[in-house]
C-alpha positions in Angstrom: -39.3 -31.3 -3.5 -37.3 -28.1 -3.2 -40.2 -25.9 -4.2 -41.7 -26.6 -0.8 -38.5 -25.2 0.9 -39.5 -21.6 0.5 -37.1 -20.3 3.2 -34.1 -20.7 0.9 -35.8 -19.1 -2.1 -35.5 -15.5 -3.2 -38.6 -13.4 -3.1 -38.6 -12.8 -6.9 -37.9 -15.5 -9.5 -38.3 -15.4 -13.3 -40.3 -18.2 -14.8 -40.2 -19.3 -18.4 -40.0 -22.3 -20.6 -36.6 -21.4 -22.0 -37.9 -20.7 -25.5 -37.1 -17.4 -27.2 -39.9 -15.6 -29.1 -40.0 -12.2 -30.8 -42.7 -9.8 -29.7 -44.3 -10.3 -33.1 -44.4 -14.0 -32.5 -46.2 -13.4 -29.2 -48.8 -11.2 -31.0 -49.3 -13.8 -33.7 -49.8 -16.6 -31.1 -52.3 -14.6 -29.2 -54.2 -13.7 -32.4 -54.3 -17.3 -33.4 -55.6 -18.5 -30.0 -58.3 -15.7 -30.0 -59.3 -16.5 -33.6 -58.3 -13.0 -34.8 -58.2 -13.0 -38.6 -57.1 -9.5 -39.1 -53.7 -8.0 -39.9 -51.2 -7.2 -37.3 -49.6 -3.9 -38.2 -46.2 -2.9 -36.8 -45.3 0.8 -36.7 -41.5 0.8 -36.5 -41.5 4.6 -35.9 -43.5 3.9 -32.7 -41.5 0.9 -31.5 -40.0 1.1 -28.1 -38.6 -1.6 -25.9 -37.3 -5.0 -26.5 -37.7 -7.0 -29.7 -37.4 -10.4 -28.0 -38.4 -11.8 -24.6 -36.6 -14.8 -23.0 -37.0 -15.5 -19.3 -34.0 -17.1 -17.5 -35.5 -19.8 -15.3 -32.2 -21.2 -14.0 -32.8 -20.0 -10.5 -36.3 -21.5 -10.3 -34.9 -24.7 -11.8 -32.3 -24.9 -9.1 -35.1 -24.9 -6.6 -36.8 -27.8 -8.4 -39.2 -26.0 -10.7 -39.7 -26.8 -14.3 -42.4 -25.7 -16.8 -45.5 -27.9 -17.2 -47.4 -25.7 -19.6 -46.2 -24.7 -23.0 -46.8 -21.2 -24.3 -49.8 -22.1 -26.6 -51.6 -24.0 -23.9 -50.9 -21.3 -21.3 -52.2 -18.6 -23.7 -55.3 -20.6 -24.4 -56.0 -21.1 -20.7 -55.4 -17.5 -19.9 -57.7 -16.2 -22.7 -60.4 -18.7 -21.8 -60.3 -17.5 -18.2 -60.3 -13.8 -19.3 -63.4 -14.5 -21.4 -65.1 -16.3 -18.5 -64.3 -13.3 -16.2 -65.8 -10.9 -18.8 -69.0 -12.9 -19.0 -69.3 -12.8 -15.2 -68.8 -9.0 -15.2 -71.4 -8.6 -17.9 -73.9 -10.7 -16.0 -73.4 -8.5 -12.9 -74.2 -5.5 -15.0 
């Protein structure tokens, strides 16, 4: 397993599933996972930055890495963890 061979790996590696999404598609996926039923409003006059985001994972793949979690599952796990952390913070007061 090449991932265990960290000496030959660079200190920074992009990780992604090789799927291209627009920023709006990310917003829509997050809204769906969170159960948000409202409207997502774009303000083109305020838009700055990239319209799409695709991570190049070729370097990571060359070291034996491949994605095991799809975007929807990853978002769900992340949001569930975030909600758990919020509950813990609320409990601490």
